[in-house]
N, C-alpha and C positions, 0 to 999 in steps of 0.2 A: 501530388500527381504531376508527372512530367508533361510539359506542354509540347506537343509536336509542332514542327515547323509549319505544317499545313494549317493547323488551328491558329497559330500565331499570325500567319499571313491573313487569314480570314478576319481575325479580330482587328488587326490594324486597318485592313480595308474597310471594315464596317465602321470603325471609329472615325476614319477620315471621311467616309461618305456621310455619316451622321453630322460631323462638324460642319462640312461644307453645306449640307442641306439646311441645317439650322441657321448658318450665316446668311445664305441666300434668302431663306424665308423671312428672316428678320429684316434684311435689307429691302426685300420686296414689299413686306408689310409697311415699312416706313415710307417707301416710294408710293405705294398704293394709297396710303392715308394722305400723303401730301398732294398727290394728283386729285384725289376725290375732293379734298378741301378747296383746292384752287378752282376746279371746275364748278363746284357749287357756289363758291364765292363770286366767280365771274358771272354766273347766271343771276345771282342775287343783285349784283351791281347793275346788270342790264335791265332787270325788272324794275329796279328802283329808278334808274334813269328814264325808262319809258313812262313810268308813273309820273315823274316830274314833268315830262313834256306834256302829258295829258292835263296835269293840274294847271300848267301855264296857259294851255289852250283854253281851258274852262274859265280861267280868270280874265283872259284878254278878249277872246272872241268866242263866247259860249255858243253862238249860233252854229259854229263850225263843228261842234261835237257830233251833231246828227248828220253831217254831210257824209255821203258815201266815201269810204276809203280813208276818212280822217283818222281813224283809230288803228289802222293797219301798221304793223311793225314786224320786223324779222330778227331772228337770232340765229346766226350761223346757217342761214338758208331755210330755217324753220319759222313758221308763223307764230308771232306772239298773240296771245288772246287778251283782249281788253274789254272791261265792262265798267260802265259809269253808273253810279247810283245817286239818287237824290237823298236829302236828309231823312226821308221816311223809308229808305231802302228800296224804293222803286227804281227799276231800270230806266235810265235816261237814254243811254246809247251803249252800243257794243260793237266789237269788230265783226266784220263779215265772216271771218274764219270760224266763229262760234256756230254759225248756222242757227239751228233751232235749239242749241244747247245753252245752258246757263251755268255760269261759274258758281260753285258752292258758296252760300251765304255765311254759314256759321263759322266762328273762329275769328280770323283777322278782320274780316269785313264788319262784323258786329262791333269789334273793338274800335275800329276807325270811326264808325258812325256814332257810337255812344260816348267814347272817351277821347276821340281825336288821336288815337295811338296808331302807330305804324306797326306792321308785323308780317312775319313770314309763316307759311304752313305748307306741309306736303299734302296734296289732295289728289283726286283722280276724277277724270271726266270720262265716264264709261270705263274702258279698260286702259286708257292712256294715263300714265302717271304725270302729275303736274307739280310744279313749284309755284306757289301762289304768294303774291305780295299785295297788301292792302294799305292805302294811305288816305287820310282825310283830305278833302278839297277845301280850299279857303272860302270864307263867306265874303265873296267879292261880286259885285254886280247883282243883277236880277235873273241870272240864268237858272235853269232848272236844277243844275248840278251844284249850285252854291251851297256849301255846308254839307255836301254829301261825301261820297268816297269813290275812289278809283281802285279797281282790282285788275292786276296784270298777272298773267300766268304764262309759263313756258313749259314745254314738255321736257321731262327728264329722261326720256327713253334713250336718247343719244348718249347722255352721260352714263346711264346704266350700262349701255352696250360697250362704251369705251372702257369702263371699269371692269366689266366682265372679261373683255379681251386682255386687259392688263393683268388681271388675276390669273388667267390661263397662261399668259406669258411668264409670269413669276413662277407659277407651279412647274411649268414645263422646264424653265431654266434651272430651277432648283433640282429637279430630278436628273436633268442632263449633267449638271455640275457634280451632283453626288455620284452618279455613275462614272463620270470621268475621274473624279477624285479616288473612287474605290479602285478603278483599274490602274491608275498611276501608283497608288499606294501599294497595291498587290505586286506590281512590277518592281517597284523600288525595294520592297521588303524581300521579294524573291531574290533580287540581285544581292541584297545585303546579307541574306541568310545562306547564300551559296557557299561562301567561305566557311561559315559555321557548319554546314553540312559536310564539307570536306574534313574539317577538324573532327567532327563527331565520328565520321567513318574511320578516320585514321586512329582515333582514340579507342574505338571499339576493337579495331584490329590489334592494337597494342595490348589492350586488356585481354583479348582472347589468347594471344601468344605469350603474354607475360614477359616480353622482351623489353626491358627498360632502356636498352641501347638505341632503340628506334626513336625517331623524332616525328613530330607532326609536320605537315607540309609547310614550307616557308611561304608566307603570303607577302606579296610585294606591296600591298596597300598599307600605308602607315596610318592606320586608324585604330579604333578601339579593338577591332577584331584582330588586327595585326599584333597589337600589344598583348592581347590574350594569348595568341599563338606563341609569342616569345616567352611569356610568363610560364605557359605550360611546358614549353621545351626546356626552360631553365629548371622547372620542377622535375622533369624527367631526368635531366642531367644530374640533379642532386640525388634523386632516387637511385640512379645508376651508380653514382659514387658511393652512396650508402650501402647498396647491395654488394658492390665490389669489396668495400671495406669489411662488411659482415662476412662475405665469403672468405676473404683473406684471414680474417680473425678466426673463423671456425677452423680453417685449415691449419693455421699456426697453433691454435690451442690444441687441436688433436695431435699435432706433431710433438708439441711440448709435453703433453700429458703422456704420450706413449713411452717416452724415455724413463721417467720414474716408475711407471707402472710395469714396464718390462723388467726393470731392476728388482722391483718388489716381488714379482712373480718368480724370478730366478732365485732370489735369496730364500723365498718361502719354499720353493722346491728343494733347495739344498738342505734347509732345516728339516724338511719332511724325510729326506733320505739319510742324512748324517747326524741329525740331532742338533741341539743348540750349540752355537759357537759364539764367543764374545765378539769376534770381528764381524761375523754375519749379523748378529743382533745389532751391532752399531751401524752396519750398512742399512739394515731395515729401518732403524730409527731415523737415519739421515734421509733415506728415500721418502719415508713417510712425512718427515718435516718439510722436505722440498715440495712434495706433492701438496701438502697442506698449504704451504706458502703460495704455490701457484694457483690453487683453487681460491684462496683468499684474495689474491690479486685479480683473478678473473671476475669474482663476485663484486669486488670494489669497482672494477672498470665497468661492469654491466650496470651497477647501480648509478654510476655517474652518467652513463649514456642515457639511462631512462629517467633520471631525476629531473624534476621541474626546476625552474629558476628559484634561487634561494630567497627566503622570505624573512629570516630572522634579522633584526636590526641590532646595531650596537655591538658587534663582535670586536673585542680588543685584540688586534692582530699581534701586537707586541707581547701580550700575555700568552696567546696561542703559541708563539715562537718560544717563549720561555718554558712553557710546559713541554713542547716537543724536544727541546734541548735536554731536559731531564737532569740537569746538574752535571752533564758530562764535562770533565775537566779539559778535554781536548776541543770543546766547542767554545769559541769566543763570540758571545752574543753582544750585539750593539743595537740598542733600542732607546735612543735619546728622548723620545716623546711618545705619548699615546697615539696610536694609529687605529682608527675605528673604520670597519668595513661592514657591509651588509652581506650576510652569507650563512653557510652551514658550518657550524663550529667543528663538528666531527670531521667533515670533509677537508676543511682548511688545516686542521691539525695533521691529518694524514698527508696532506700535500707537503707541509714543512718537514714531517718525519721522512718522507720519501726523498726529499732533496738532501737531507742530512745523511741518510743511508747511502745515497748515491755518491756523496762526497767521501764517506768512509771507505767505500769499495774501490774508488778510483784514485784516491790520494795515496801517498806513501804511507806505509805502516807506521803508526804512531804519530803521523803528521796532524797538524792542527786544522780545524775546520772553522771558517769564519761565517757567522750568521748575522745578517744585518736586516733591520726592519725600520723603515722611515716613510714619511709621507711628503709628497711634493707635487704641486700643481693639481690637486684634486685626485692624485693617484697614490696608492699604497704600494711600495716597492719592497719585495723580499729578495735578498741576495744571499746565496750560499756558494762559497768557494773553498777549494782545498789547495794544497801545496803541490799538486801534480800538474802536468802539462796541459791537461784538458783533452778533449776529443781531437783526433787527428784531422788535418784539413780535409774537407769534403764529408766528414762524418758528423758535423755539428747537428744538422737537422735530423739525421738518422737516430740520434740519441732519444728522441721523443717517439720513435716508432715502437709499435707493440712487439715484444719478444726480441728486440734487438739488444745485444750485449756487446760491449767493447771487448776486444781480444785480451786486453791486459787487466780486466776486472778480477778482483779477488772474490772467492766464494762462488757459490752457484745461485745467482739471483734469478728471478723469474723473467726479467726483461720487461716488466710491466710498470715498474715504479714511476718512471718519467712519463710514460703514456698516461698514467692516472693523473700525474701533475698537470699535464697540458689540458686534459679533458676537464678537470676540476676548475682550472683557471678560466677556461672558455665558458663553462657553465656559470661562473660568477661574473661574466662580462669582461674578463681580462685576457691576458696572453702570457705566454711563456717563451723563454729564449735562452741562449747560451752564448757566451763570449769567452773563449779560452777555457779556463777552469771555473769561470763564474757562471752559475746558473741563476736566472732571475725570473721573478713572477711580478707582474704588474696588475693590480686590481683597482677598480674605482672605490674611492672612499665613500663612507655613508653620506648620502645626499647627492652624490654625483650620479649622472645618468650613465647607466651601464648598457652596453650592447650585448644583451643576453642571447646566445644562439639557441636554435632549436636542436632536438636530438639528431636530425640528419646532418647538421653542420658539425656536431661533435664527432659523428662517425666519419664524415668526409675529411676532417682535419687530420686523420691518421693516415 
């Protein structure tokens, strides 16, 4: 299913918002936990310090415990609550802030009285939440509180309020950051997708018209989108070359087929009117042979264009050349060593046969043809030369064009032999060329890395 740009923008915005939201919540949770621990730790230290002051007072001047205001203490502007018990748990003294209330006994107070242990506990005095600390008093002097316990409590309402505001701040900040991240992500993705929208619109227009000569808009940005535009334009240029080559090939093929077909029709009409004649029968056979050769060349060329990269390993190119020479006394074969390539045996043999046939057609009658196969620097080199002058200046590259025939060639060739040679060489990762009357093919030997072209390159090379 194709993802529309709008859906893509929404998904990226949601992903960015979710990531920022999660990050801020995790950070806020860590800060919240740290602040809560620090606030509670600070309250515990204050309660413990106040309890120590009361214990020292009980040991040094126990008579002052019951003096008005002796047990009053403050924490951040809020009153601390103090209650002193004797060893039997009876209240000896308490802070005025308690009024008629009493700090809860169970828990840390019992532990301080019975086991002499200190401890903290969360409690409540009416609806007010408290943090309670209990510590034993030393058995010093004859005061009423000797051997008893001191309870110190402080309200945690302020801490709870601070933590509540901090929690709200974290949640609000997370939502605001997520909304901002979503907006920025949507904006950035929109700007990033704008060139893609232009490319998509242009591509749809090209697809609708089928005009491969058109190009996608040139994007000035040198990023991935710009590289994509360049790649697609290169692909369109390749398709245009392939289509032009196909159009030219169809036109040339129809022109080349028309000549022997016209001759066949004329000779057939003559036979129908005047009866069989040896000369006309010979013309018919010659035209049919020419037409058959042309069709064979077209089929071979089409197969090479559509064929995949060769897979067969271990083709002895020297043996292929020897088979193609076929014991012709006019062919001088030089193959001093075994040359192994990776390829299609039938196609390679046709390649060498076409080179030999080209040399026989363009060399002097009865002249010798030299065929050489050797390997050097990881490449297999096949060379075929005749005793003629070779292509005229400016015609060397045209020799590999389809349906092109040199003016001085003997016989009626199809003009496809050398075109098949080049396409076959390129399909095997090699190349073809001509220097004077020497035609050469260079192929990678077995084990060497071949630059195997695709079908469009094979078409474009013509």
